[in-house]
C-alpha positions, 0 to 999 in steps of 0.5 A: 671836873676831876675830883681827888680824894687823898687818904691813908695819912696818919701818925706813924714812928720813925722807921714806920710805913704809910700807903696813901692813896689819891682817888680821882672822880674820873679815868686817870688812863690819860691824865698826863701826869699824877703826882704827890707834893707835901706841905710843912707847916710854915713852909711851901708845897713841894714836889715828892713824886709823880708818875706819867701816863706811861708809868714813868716815875720821878722822885725828889732826892730826899725820898728815893729809895724810900718812897714808891708811887704807882697807879692802878688805872681800874681803880683810877687810883694813885698810890704813894708808899712811904717806907722808912718815915723821918720826922722830916717827911711830917707834913700834909700830902697833896695829890695833884693830877696834870693834863697838858695841852688844848683844855688842859688842868691842874686839879689838887685833892685836900690833902692828907696829915702825915705825921712822923713822932716817936 
């Protein structure tokens, strides 16, 4: 059973930076994709960024050039470096792990709050 634990959220001023971490309870080497999603109050959960087991990354347009997703297989951890933060980035950020095929799964972490405000 894959368990994911996010950390690194907090309160930051506009223009500031945060780095989120997602620690997995199992090896992430062969997990097909690890992703970050966010949910603002009263809104649906939306895709932010993802990284495949081959290291291919993908981003929603609104964060391209500001956010960077990466992973450390040795630490079973995925990161989301967020720079030039804006108030509209305020949300609960969730980590997701997806494995395709027979025996596949989708797992979510508990989320970490990011608040961008002066």
